[in-house]
mmCIF file of the N, C-alpha and C atoms, coordinates in Angstrom:
data_MODEL
# 
_entry.id   MODEL 
# 
loop_
_atom_site.group_PDB 
_atom_site.id 
_atom_site.type_symbol 
_atom_site.label_atom_id 
_atom_site.label_alt_id 
_atom_site.label_comp_id 
_atom_site.label_asym_id 
_atom_site.label_entity_id 
_atom_site.label_seq_id 
_atom_site.pdbx_PDB_ins_code 
_atom_site.Cartn_x 
_atom_site.Cartn_y 
_atom_site.Cartn_z 
_atom_site.occupancy 
_atom_site.B_iso_or_equiv 
_atom_site.pdbx_formal_charge 
_atom_site.auth_seq_id 
_atom_site.auth_comp_id 
_atom_site.auth_asym_id 
_atom_site.auth_atom_id 
_atom_site.pdbx_PDB_model_num 
ATOM 1   N N  . TYR A 1 1  ? -2.066  -7.652  22.513  1.00 0.00 ? 1  TYR A N  1 
ATOM 2   C CA . TYR A 1 1  ? -3.883  -7.748  22.281  1.00 0.00 ? 1  TYR A CA 1 
ATOM 3   C C  . TYR A 1 1  ? -3.823  -8.689  21.635  1.00 0.00 ? 1  TYR A C  1 
ATOM 4   N N  . ALA A 1 2  ? -4.868  -9.332  22.047  1.00 0.00 ? 2  ALA A N  1 
ATOM 5   C CA . ALA A 1 2  ? -5.863  -10.393 22.108  1.00 0.00 ? 2  ALA A CA 1 
ATOM 6   C C  . ALA A 1 2  ? -5.965  -10.959 20.993  1.00 0.00 ? 2  ALA A C  1 
ATOM 7   N N  . ALA A 1 3  ? -5.735  -12.101 21.436  1.00 0.00 ? 3  ALA A N  1 
ATOM 8   C CA . ALA A 1 3  ? -6.088  -13.433 19.328  1.00 0.00 ? 3  ALA A CA 1 
ATOM 9   C C  . ALA A 1 3  ? -6.933  -12.679 19.230  1.00 0.00 ? 3  ALA A C  1 
ATOM 10  N N  . TYR A 1 4  ? -6.765  -12.834 17.573  1.00 0.00 ? 4  TYR A N  1 
ATOM 11  C CA . TYR A 1 4  ? -8.005  -12.154 16.925  1.00 0.00 ? 4  TYR A CA 1 
ATOM 12  C C  . TYR A 1 4  ? -8.011  -13.464 15.042  1.00 0.00 ? 4  TYR A C  1 
ATOM 13  N N  . GLU A 1 5  ? -9.350  -13.476 14.955  1.00 0.00 ? 5  GLU A N  1 
ATOM 14  C CA . GLU A 1 5  ? -9.473  -14.625 13.491  1.00 0.00 ? 5  GLU A CA 1 
ATOM 15  C C  . GLU A 1 5  ? -10.400 -13.939 12.795  1.00 0.00 ? 5  GLU A C  1 
ATOM 16  N N  . ALA A 1 6  ? -9.275  -13.223 11.388  1.00 0.00 ? 6  ALA A N  1 
ATOM 17  C CA . ALA A 1 6  ? -10.454 -12.799 10.583  1.00 0.00 ? 6  ALA A CA 1 
ATOM 18  C C  . ALA A 1 6  ? -11.098 -13.670 9.858   1.00 0.00 ? 6  ALA A C  1 
ATOM 19  N N  . ASN A 1 7  ? -12.527 -13.120 9.315   1.00 0.00 ? 7  ASN A N  1 
ATOM 20  C CA . ASN A 1 7  ? -12.939 -14.114 8.062   1.00 0.00 ? 7  ASN A CA 1 
ATOM 21  C C  . ASN A 1 7  ? -12.441 -13.941 6.783   1.00 0.00 ? 7  ASN A C  1 
ATOM 22  N N  . ALA A 1 8  ? -13.180 -14.878 5.666   1.00 0.00 ? 8  ALA A N  1 
ATOM 23  C CA . ALA A 1 8  ? -13.005 -14.869 4.086   1.00 0.00 ? 8  ALA A CA 1 
ATOM 24  C C  . ALA A 1 8  ? -13.324 -13.770 3.761   1.00 0.00 ? 8  ALA A C  1 
ATOM 25  N N  . GLY A 1 9  ? -12.484 -12.675 2.635   1.00 0.00 ? 9  GLY A N  1 
ATOM 26  C CA . GLY A 1 9  ? -13.529 -11.812 2.378   1.00 0.00 ? 9  GLY A CA 1 
ATOM 27  C C  . GLY A 1 9  ? -12.889 -10.331 1.613   1.00 0.00 ? 9  GLY A C  1 
ATOM 28  N N  . PHE A 1 10 ? -13.119 -8.963  1.564   1.00 0.00 ? 10 PHE A N  1 
ATOM 29  C CA . PHE A 1 10 ? -12.913 -8.203  1.194   1.00 0.00 ? 10 PHE A CA 1 
ATOM 30  C C  . PHE A 1 10 ? -12.157 -7.762  1.964   1.00 0.00 ? 10 PHE A C  1 
ATOM 31  N N  . LYS A 1 11 ? -10.523 -7.053  2.428   1.00 0.00 ? 11 LYS A N  1 
ATOM 32  C CA . LYS A 1 11 ? -10.014 -6.821  3.395   1.00 0.00 ? 11 LYS A CA 1 
ATOM 33  C C  . LYS A 1 11 ? -9.662  -4.961  3.555   1.00 0.00 ? 11 LYS A C  1 
ATOM 34  N N  . ASP A 1 12 ? -9.754  -4.569  1.763   1.00 0.00 ? 12 ASP A N  1 
ATOM 35  C CA . ASP A 1 12 ? -8.935  -3.324  2.126   1.00 0.00 ? 12 ASP A CA 1 
ATOM 36  C C  . ASP A 1 12 ? -10.073 -2.518  0.287   1.00 0.00 ? 12 ASP A C  1 
ATOM 37  N N  . VAL A 1 13 ? -10.207 -1.678  0.518   1.00 0.00 ? 13 VAL A N  1 
ATOM 38  C CA . VAL A 1 13 ? -10.561 -0.607  -0.909  1.00 0.00 ? 13 VAL A CA 1 
ATOM 39  C C  . VAL A 1 13 ? -9.373  0.536   -1.065  1.00 0.00 ? 13 VAL A C  1 
ATOM 40  N N  . GLY A 1 14 ? -9.176  1.005   -1.510  1.00 0.00 ? 14 GLY A N  1 
ATOM 41  C CA . GLY A 1 14 ? -8.277  2.101   -2.381  1.00 0.00 ? 14 GLY A CA 1 
ATOM 42  C C  . GLY A 1 14 ? -7.450  2.696   -3.477  1.00 0.00 ? 14 GLY A C  1 
ATOM 43  N N  . VAL A 1 15 ? -6.856  3.283   -3.345  1.00 0.00 ? 15 VAL A N  1 
ATOM 44  C CA . VAL A 1 15 ? -6.133  4.149   -4.764  1.00 0.00 ? 15 VAL A CA 1 
ATOM 45  C C  . VAL A 1 15 ? -4.659  3.988   -4.894  1.00 0.00 ? 15 VAL A C  1 
ATOM 46  N N  . GLU A 1 16 ? -4.082  4.472   -6.283  1.00 0.00 ? 16 GLU A N  1 
ATOM 47  C CA . GLU A 1 16 ? -2.909  4.194   -6.118  1.00 0.00 ? 16 GLU A CA 1 
ATOM 48  C C  . GLU A 1 16 ? -2.399  5.882   -7.764  1.00 0.00 ? 16 GLU A C  1 
ATOM 49  N N  . ALA A 1 17 ? -1.772  6.590   -6.763  1.00 0.00 ? 17 ALA A N  1 
ATOM 50  C CA . ALA A 1 17 ? -1.225  7.473   -8.427  1.00 0.00 ? 17 ALA A CA 1 
ATOM 51  C C  . ALA A 1 17 ? 0.195   6.708   -8.497  1.00 0.00 ? 17 ALA A C  1 
ATOM 52  N N  . ALA A 1 18 ? 0.426   6.987   -9.878  1.00 0.00 ? 18 ALA A N  1 
ATOM 53  C CA . ALA A 1 18 ? 2.349   6.842   -10.134 1.00 0.00 ? 18 ALA A CA 1 
ATOM 54  C C  . ALA A 1 18 ? 2.645   7.281   -10.445 1.00 0.00 ? 18 ALA A C  1 
ATOM 55  N N  . LEU A 1 19 ? 4.235   7.584   -11.131 1.00 0.00 ? 19 LEU A N  1 
ATOM 56  C CA . LEU A 1 19 ? 5.297   9.079   -12.185 1.00 0.00 ? 19 LEU A CA 1 
ATOM 57  C C  . LEU A 1 19 ? 5.875   8.140   -12.401 1.00 0.00 ? 19 LEU A C  1 
ATOM 58  N N  . ARG A 1 20 ? 6.201   7.774   -13.138 1.00 0.00 ? 20 ARG A N  1 
ATOM 59  C CA . ARG A 1 20 ? 7.965   7.371   -13.909 1.00 0.00 ? 20 ARG A CA 1 
ATOM 60  C C  . ARG A 1 20 ? 7.763   7.996   -14.936 1.00 0.00 ? 20 ARG A C  1 
ATOM 61  N N  . TYR A 1 21 ? 9.747   7.877   -14.393 1.00 0.00 ? 21 TYR A N  1 
ATOM 62  C CA . TYR A 1 21 ? 10.387  9.660   -15.349 1.00 0.00 ? 21 TYR A CA 1 
ATOM 63  C C  . TYR A 1 21 ? 11.448  8.785   -15.812 1.00 0.00 ? 21 TYR A C  1 
ATOM 64  N N  . GLY A 1 22 ? 11.833  9.321   -16.896 1.00 0.00 ? 22 GLY A N  1 
ATOM 65  C CA . GLY A 1 22 ? 12.232  8.498   -17.959 1.00 0.00 ? 22 GLY A CA 1 
ATOM 66  C C  . GLY A 1 22 ? 14.222  9.484   -17.844 1.00 0.00 ? 22 GLY A C  1 
ATOM 67  N N  . LEU A 1 23 ? 14.989  9.066   -17.269 1.00 0.00 ? 23 LEU A N  1 
ATOM 68  C CA . LEU A 1 23 ? 16.613  9.441   -17.073 1.00 0.00 ? 23 LEU A CA 1 
ATOM 69  C C  . LEU A 1 23 ? 17.573  9.358   -18.867 1.00 0.00 ? 23 LEU A C  1 
ATOM 70  N N  . SER A 1 24 ? 16.765  8.455   -18.695 1.00 0.00 ? 24 SER A N  1 
ATOM 71  C CA . SER A 1 24 ? 17.205  7.301   -20.457 1.00 0.00 ? 24 SER A CA 1 
ATOM 72  C C  . SER A 1 24 ? 16.838  6.540   -20.708 1.00 0.00 ? 24 SER A C  1 
ATOM 73  N N  . ASN A 1 25 ? 17.482  5.938   -21.915 1.00 0.00 ? 25 ASN A N  1 
ATOM 74  C CA . ASN A 1 25 ? 16.797  5.075   -22.887 1.00 0.00 ? 25 ASN A CA 1 
ATOM 75  C C  . ASN A 1 25 ? 16.168  3.858   -21.844 1.00 0.00 ? 25 ASN A C  1 
ATOM 76  N N  . THR A 1 26 ? 17.458  3.432   -20.409 1.00 0.00 ? 26 THR A N  1 
ATOM 77  C CA . THR A 1 26 ? 17.781  2.431   -19.661 1.00 0.00 ? 26 THR A CA 1 
ATOM 78  C C  . THR A 1 26 ? 17.489  2.584   -18.108 1.00 0.00 ? 26 THR A C  1 
ATOM 79  N N  . TRP A 1 27 ? 17.591  4.086   -17.542 1.00 0.00 ? 27 TRP A N  1 
ATOM 80  C CA . TRP A 1 27 ? 16.933  4.461   -16.094 1.00 0.00 ? 27 TRP A CA 1 
ATOM 81  C C  . TRP A 1 27 ? 15.987  4.928   -16.622 1.00 0.00 ? 27 TRP A C  1 
ATOM 82  N N  . SER A 1 28 ? 15.258  5.198   -15.163 1.00 0.00 ? 28 SER A N  1 
ATOM 83  C CA . SER A 1 28 ? 14.010  5.858   -15.189 1.00 0.00 ? 28 SER A CA 1 
ATOM 84  C C  . SER A 1 28 ? 14.000  5.308   -13.168 1.00 0.00 ? 28 SER A C  1 
ATOM 85  N N  . PHE A 1 29 ? 13.266  7.288   -12.716 1.00 0.00 ? 29 PHE A N  1 
ATOM 86  C CA . PHE A 1 29 ? 12.811  7.302   -11.946 1.00 0.00 ? 29 PHE A CA 1 
ATOM 87  C C  . PHE A 1 29 ? 11.239  6.834   -11.256 1.00 0.00 ? 29 PHE A C  1 
ATOM 88  N N  . THR A 1 30 ? 10.575  6.451   -10.348 1.00 0.00 ? 30 THR A N  1 
ATOM 89  C CA . THR A 1 30 ? 9.720   6.592   -10.221 1.00 0.00 ? 30 THR A CA 1 
ATOM 90  C C  . THR A 1 30 ? 9.277   6.671   -8.543  1.00 0.00 ? 30 THR A C  1 
ATOM 91  N N  . TRP A 1 31 ? 7.655   6.894   -8.574  1.00 0.00 ? 31 TRP A N  1 
ATOM 92  C CA . TRP A 1 31 ? 7.039   7.318   -7.318  1.00 0.00 ? 31 TRP A CA 1 
ATOM 93  C C  . TRP A 1 31 ? 5.784   6.982   -7.468  1.00 0.00 ? 31 TRP A C  1 
ATOM 94  N N  . SER A 1 32 ? 5.349   6.331   -6.191  1.00 0.00 ? 32 SER A N  1 
ATOM 95  C CA . SER A 1 32 ? 4.204   6.282   -6.465  1.00 0.00 ? 32 SER A CA 1 
ATOM 96  C C  . SER A 1 32 ? 3.318   6.531   -5.471  1.00 0.00 ? 32 SER A C  1 
ATOM 97  N N  . VAL A 1 33 ? 2.396   6.539   -4.699  1.00 0.00 ? 33 VAL A N  1 
ATOM 98  C CA . VAL A 1 33 ? 1.369   7.396   -3.451  1.00 0.00 ? 33 VAL A CA 1 
ATOM 99  C C  . VAL A 1 33 ? 0.231   6.869   -3.230  1.00 0.00 ? 33 VAL A C  1 
ATOM 100 N N  . SER A 1 34 ? 0.195   5.939   -2.027  1.00 0.00 ? 34 SER A N  1 
ATOM 101 C CA . SER A 1 34 ? -0.748  5.065   -2.287  1.00 0.00 ? 34 SER A CA 1 
ATOM 102 C C  . SER A 1 34 ? -2.027  4.897   -0.620  1.00 0.00 ? 34 SER A C  1 
ATOM 103 N N  . TYR A 1 35 ? -3.155  5.062   -1.103  1.00 0.00 ? 35 TYR A N  1 
ATOM 104 C CA . TYR A 1 35 ? -4.296  4.997   -0.309  1.00 0.00 ? 35 TYR A CA 1 
ATOM 105 C C  . TYR A 1 35 ? -5.766  4.067   -0.286  1.00 0.00 ? 35 TYR A C  1 
ATOM 106 N N  . THR A 1 36 ? -5.279  3.309   1.368   1.00 0.00 ? 36 THR A N  1 
ATOM 107 C CA . THR A 1 36 ? -5.727  2.425   1.409   1.00 0.00 ? 36 THR A CA 1 
ATOM 108 C C  . THR A 1 36 ? -6.786  3.009   2.996   1.00 0.00 ? 36 THR A C  1 
ATOM 109 N N  . ARG A 1 37 ? -8.329  1.605   2.566   1.00 0.00 ? 37 ARG A N  1 
ATOM 110 C CA . ARG A 1 37 ? -9.407  2.150   3.877   1.00 0.00 ? 37 ARG A CA 1 
ATOM 111 C C  . ARG A 1 37 ? -9.487  0.646   4.257   1.00 0.00 ? 37 ARG A C  1 
ATOM 112 N N  . LEU A 1 38 ? -9.337  -0.124  5.169   1.00 0.00 ? 38 LEU A N  1 
ATOM 113 C CA . LEU A 1 38 ? -9.396  -1.448  5.900   1.00 0.00 ? 38 LEU A CA 1 
ATOM 114 C C  . LEU A 1 38 ? -10.305 -1.629  5.974   1.00 0.00 ? 38 LEU A C  1 
ATOM 115 N N  . ILE A 1 39 ? -11.291 -2.474  5.766   1.00 0.00 ? 39 ILE A N  1 
ATOM 116 C CA . ILE A 1 39 ? -12.683 -2.351  5.614   1.00 0.00 ? 39 ILE A CA 1 
ATOM 117 C C  . ILE A 1 39 ? -13.041 -4.112  6.696   1.00 0.00 ? 39 ILE A C  1 
ATOM 118 N N  . GLY A 1 40 ? -14.120 -4.357  6.445   1.00 0.00 ? 40 GLY A N  1 
ATOM 119 C CA . GLY A 1 40 ? -14.655 -5.520  7.232   1.00 0.00 ? 40 GLY A CA 1 
ATOM 120 C C  . GLY A 1 40 ? -14.009 -6.448  8.585   1.00 0.00 ? 40 GLY A C  1 
ATOM 121 N N  . ASP A 1 41 ? -13.576 -7.098  8.716   1.00 0.00 ? 41 ASP A N  1 
ATOM 122 C CA . ASP A 1 41 ? -12.851 -8.300  9.914   1.00 0.00 ? 41 ASP A CA 1 
ATOM 123 C C  . ASP A 1 41 ? -11.307 -7.506  9.983   1.00 0.00 ? 41 ASP A C  1 
ATOM 124 N N  . ALA A 1 42 ? -11.138 -7.119  9.126   1.00 0.00 ? 42 ALA A N  1 
ATOM 125 C CA . ALA A 1 42 ? -8.970  -6.157  8.750   1.00 0.00 ? 42 ALA A CA 1 
ATOM 126 C C  . ALA A 1 42 ? -9.924  -4.982  9.665   1.00 0.00 ? 42 ALA A C  1 
ATOM 127 N N  . ALA A 1 43 ? -10.535 -4.101  9.228   1.00 0.00 ? 43 ALA A N  1 
ATOM 128 C CA . ALA A 1 43 ? -11.031 -2.963  10.375  1.00 0.00 ? 43 ALA A CA 1 
ATOM 129 C C  . ALA A 1 43 ? -11.342 -3.525  11.301  1.00 0.00 ? 43 ALA A C  1 
ATOM 130 N N  . ASP A 1 44 ? -11.670 -4.633  11.583  1.00 0.00 ? 44 ASP A N  1 
ATOM 131 C CA . ASP A 1 44 ? -12.051 -4.804  13.652  1.00 0.00 ? 44 ASP A CA 1 
ATOM 132 C C  . ASP A 1 44 ? -11.277 -5.143  14.140  1.00 0.00 ? 44 ASP A C  1 
ATOM 133 N N  . SER A 1 45 ? -9.923  -5.228  13.621  1.00 0.00 ? 45 SER A N  1 
ATOM 134 C CA . SER A 1 45 ? -8.843  -6.090  14.233  1.00 0.00 ? 45 SER A CA 1 
ATOM 135 C C  . SER A 1 45 ? -8.108  -5.751  15.346  1.00 0.00 ? 45 SER A C  1 
ATOM 136 N N  . PRO A 1 46 ? -7.903  -5.935  16.467  1.00 0.00 ? 46 PRO A N  1 
ATOM 137 C CA . PRO A 1 46 ? -7.332  -5.165  18.054  1.00 0.00 ? 46 PRO A CA 1 
ATOM 138 C C  . PRO A 1 46 ? -6.386  -4.194  17.456  1.00 0.00 ? 46 PRO A C  1 
ATOM 139 N N  . ILE A 1 47 ? -5.600  -4.391  16.047  1.00 0.00 ? 47 ILE A N  1 
ATOM 140 C CA . ILE A 1 47 ? -4.104  -3.513  16.575  1.00 0.00 ? 47 ILE A CA 1 
ATOM 141 C C  . ILE A 1 47 ? -4.907  -2.281  15.400  1.00 0.00 ? 47 ILE A C  1 
ATOM 142 N N  . VAL A 1 48 ? -5.864  -2.648  14.581  1.00 0.00 ? 48 VAL A N  1 
ATOM 143 C CA . VAL A 1 48 ? -6.455  -1.460  14.307  1.00 0.00 ? 48 VAL A CA 1 
ATOM 144 C C  . VAL A 1 48 ? -7.359  -0.971  15.070  1.00 0.00 ? 48 VAL A C  1 
ATOM 145 N N  . THR A 1 49 ? -8.041  -1.245  16.835  1.00 0.00 ? 49 THR A N  1 
ATOM 146 C CA . THR A 1 49 ? -9.024  -0.354  16.960  1.00 0.00 ? 49 THR A CA 1 
ATOM 147 C C  . THR A 1 49 ? -8.031  -0.061  17.926  1.00 0.00 ? 49 THR A C  1 
ATOM 148 N N  . GLY A 1 50 ? -6.879  -0.372  18.530  1.00 0.00 ? 50 GLY A N  1 
ATOM 149 C CA . GLY A 1 50 ? -6.563  -0.835  19.515  1.00 0.00 ? 50 GLY A CA 1 
ATOM 150 C C  . GLY A 1 50 ? -5.852  0.792   19.009  1.00 0.00 ? 50 GLY A C  1 
ATOM 151 N N  . PRO A 1 51 ? -4.743  1.300   20.535  1.00 0.00 ? 51 PRO A N  1 
ATOM 152 C CA . PRO A 1 51 ? -4.294  2.502   20.319  1.00 0.00 ? 51 PRO A CA 1 
ATOM 153 C C  . PRO A 1 51 ? -2.630  3.059   19.404  1.00 0.00 ? 51 PRO A C  1 
ATOM 154 N N  . GLY A 1 52 ? -2.553  3.727   19.302  1.00 0.00 ? 52 GLY A N  1 
ATOM 155 C CA . GLY A 1 52 ? -2.457  4.085   17.991  1.00 0.00 ? 52 GLY A CA 1 
ATOM 156 C C  . GLY A 1 52 ? -3.211  3.196   16.715  1.00 0.00 ? 52 GLY A C  1 
ATOM 157 N N  . GLY A 1 53 ? -4.303  2.725   16.482  1.00 0.00 ? 53 GLY A N  1 
ATOM 158 C CA . GLY A 1 53 ? -3.715  1.851   15.300  1.00 0.00 ? 53 GLY A CA 1 
ATOM 159 C C  . GLY A 1 53 ? -5.301  2.369   14.364  1.00 0.00 ? 53 GLY A C  1 
ATOM 160 N N  . THR A 1 54 ? -5.343  2.928   12.945  1.00 0.00 ? 54 THR A N  1 
ATOM 161 C CA . THR A 1 54 ? -6.494  3.657   12.098  1.00 0.00 ? 54 THR A CA 1 
ATOM 162 C C  . THR A 1 54 ? -7.096  3.139   10.814  1.00 0.00 ? 54 THR A C  1 
ATOM 163 N N  . ARG A 1 55 ? -8.009  2.824   10.750  1.00 0.00 ? 55 ARG A N  1 
ATOM 164 C CA . ARG A 1 55 ? -8.143  1.754   9.171   1.00 0.00 ? 55 ARG A CA 1 
ATOM 165 C C  . ARG A 1 55 ? -7.646  2.912   7.945   1.00 0.00 ? 55 ARG A C  1 
ATOM 166 N N  . ASP A 1 56 ? -7.075  4.159   8.221   1.00 0.00 ? 56 ASP A N  1 
ATOM 167 C CA . ASP A 1 56 ? -6.915  4.497   6.996   1.00 0.00 ? 56 ASP A CA 1 
ATOM 168 C C  . ASP A 1 56 ? -5.102  4.358   7.062   1.00 0.00 ? 56 ASP A C  1 
ATOM 169 N N  . GLN A 1 57 ? -4.945  3.566   5.900   1.00 0.00 ? 57 GLN A N  1 
ATOM 170 C CA . GLN A 1 57 ? -3.483  3.263   5.448   1.00 0.00 ? 57 GLN A CA 1 
ATOM 171 C C  . GLN A 1 57 ? -3.037  4.081   4.215   1.00 0.00 ? 57 GLN A C  1 
ATOM 172 N N  . VAL A 1 58 ? -1.613  4.611   4.183   1.00 0.00 ? 58 VAL A N  1 
ATOM 173 C CA . VAL A 1 58 ? -0.751  6.192   3.587   1.00 0.00 ? 58 VAL A CA 1 
ATOM 174 C C  . VAL A 1 58 ? 0.568   4.774   3.238   1.00 0.00 ? 58 VAL A C  1 
ATOM 175 N N  . THR A 1 59 ? 0.813   5.017   1.872   1.00 0.00 ? 59 THR A N  1 
ATOM 176 C CA . THR A 1 59 ? 1.939   4.518   1.680   1.00 0.00 ? 59 THR A CA 1 
ATOM 177 C C  . THR A 1 59 ? 2.462   4.975   0.373   1.00 0.00 ? 59 THR A C  1 
ATOM 178 N N  . GLY A 1 60 ? 4.059   5.614   0.545   1.00 0.00 ? 60 GLY A N  1 
ATOM 179 C CA . GLY A 1 60 ? 4.983   6.046   -0.491  1.00 0.00 ? 60 GLY A CA 1 
ATOM 180 C C  . GLY A 1 60 ? 6.002   5.407   -0.844  1.00 0.00 ? 60 GLY A C  1 
ATOM 181 N N  . ARG A 1 61 ? 6.230   5.722   -2.273  1.00 0.00 ? 61 ARG A N  1 
ATOM 182 C CA . ARG A 1 61 ? 7.751   4.554   -2.357  1.00 0.00 ? 61 ARG A CA 1 
ATOM 183 C C  . ARG A 1 61 ? 8.102   6.043   -3.176  1.00 0.00 ? 61 ARG A C  1 
ATOM 184 N N  . ILE A 1 62 ? 9.431   4.876   -3.382  1.00 0.00 ? 62 ILE A N  1 
ATOM 185 C CA . ILE A 1 62 ? 10.592  5.738   -4.316  1.00 0.00 ? 62 ILE A CA 1 
ATOM 186 C C  . ILE A 1 62 ? 11.629  5.200   -4.486  1.00 0.00 ? 62 ILE A C  1 
ATOM 187 N N  . GLY A 1 63 ? 11.721  4.523   -6.192  1.00 0.00 ? 63 GLY A N  1 
ATOM 188 C CA . GLY A 1 63 ? 12.242  3.331   -6.931  1.00 0.00 ? 63 GLY A CA 1 
ATOM 189 C C  . GLY A 1 63 ? 13.647  4.286   -7.944  1.00 0.00 ? 63 GLY A C  1 
ATOM 190 N N  . VAL A 1 64 ? 14.565  3.837   -8.343  1.00 0.00 ? 64 VAL A N  1 
ATOM 191 C CA . VAL A 1 64 ? 15.481  3.568   -9.369  1.00 0.00 ? 64 VAL A CA 1 
ATOM 192 C C  . VAL A 1 64 ? 15.014  2.181   -9.720  1.00 0.00 ? 64 VAL A C  1 
ATOM 193 N N  . ALA A 1 65 ? 15.016  2.716   -11.533 1.00 0.00 ? 65 ALA A N  1 
ATOM 194 C CA . ALA A 1 65 ? 14.858  1.538   -12.462 1.00 0.00 ? 65 ALA A CA 1 
ATOM 195 C C  . ALA A 1 65 ? 15.856  1.421   -13.374 1.00 0.00 ? 65 ALA A C  1 
ATOM 196 N N  . ARG A 1 66 ? 15.957  -0.118  -14.395 1.00 0.00 ? 66 ARG A N  1 
ATOM 197 C CA . ARG A 1 66 ? 16.859  -0.336  -15.071 1.00 0.00 ? 66 ARG A CA 1 
ATOM 198 C C  . ARG A 1 66 ? 16.540  -0.280  -16.178 1.00 0.00 ? 66 ARG A C  1 
ATOM 199 N N  . GLY A 1 67 ? 15.734  -0.854  -17.833 1.00 0.00 ? 67 GLY A N  1 
ATOM 200 C CA . GLY A 1 67 ? 15.515  -1.592  -18.574 1.00 0.00 ? 67 GLY A CA 1 
ATOM 201 C C  . GLY A 1 67 ? 16.425  -2.722  -18.926 1.00 0.00 ? 67 GLY A C  1 
ATOM 202 N N  . PHE A 1 68 ? 16.076  -3.539  -19.651 1.00 0.00 ? 68 PHE A N  1 
ATOM 203 C CA . PHE A 1 68 ? 17.549  -3.965  -20.387 1.00 0.00 ? 68 PHE A CA 1 
ATOM 204 C C  . PHE A 1 68 ? 16.236  -4.889  -22.050 1.00 0.00 ? 68 PHE A C  1 
ATOM 205 N N  . THR A 1 69 ? 17.190  -5.060  -22.887 1.00 0.00 ? 69 THR A N  1 
ATOM 206 C CA . THR A 1 69 ? 16.804  -5.600  -24.243 1.00 0.00 ? 69 THR A CA 1 
ATOM 207 C C  . THR A 1 69 ? 17.273  -6.995  -24.039 1.00 0.00 ? 69 THR A C  1 
ATOM 208 N N  . LEU A 1 70 ? 16.667  -8.023  -24.425 1.00 0.00 ? 70 LEU A N  1 
ATOM 209 C CA . LEU A 1 70 ? 17.309  -9.205  -25.218 1.00 0.00 ? 70 LEU A CA 1 
ATOM 210 C C  . LEU A 1 70 ? 17.200  -9.345  -25.954 1.00 0.00 ? 70 LEU A C  1 
# 
């Protein structure tokens, strides 16, 4: 890909949904999914506009959390 230099400004807009399920007082599972649309100079990058690139970004996460008290 050719060198590309983006200018300052907003790079994306998106939305995220998350869910937390408590297993006990200290342990929980977390799930989230997010959708982001690249905008402006970020959307014009050769990596995005080239083969296999897309302005639409989807991310999913799964995690386990443990809480502590002080």
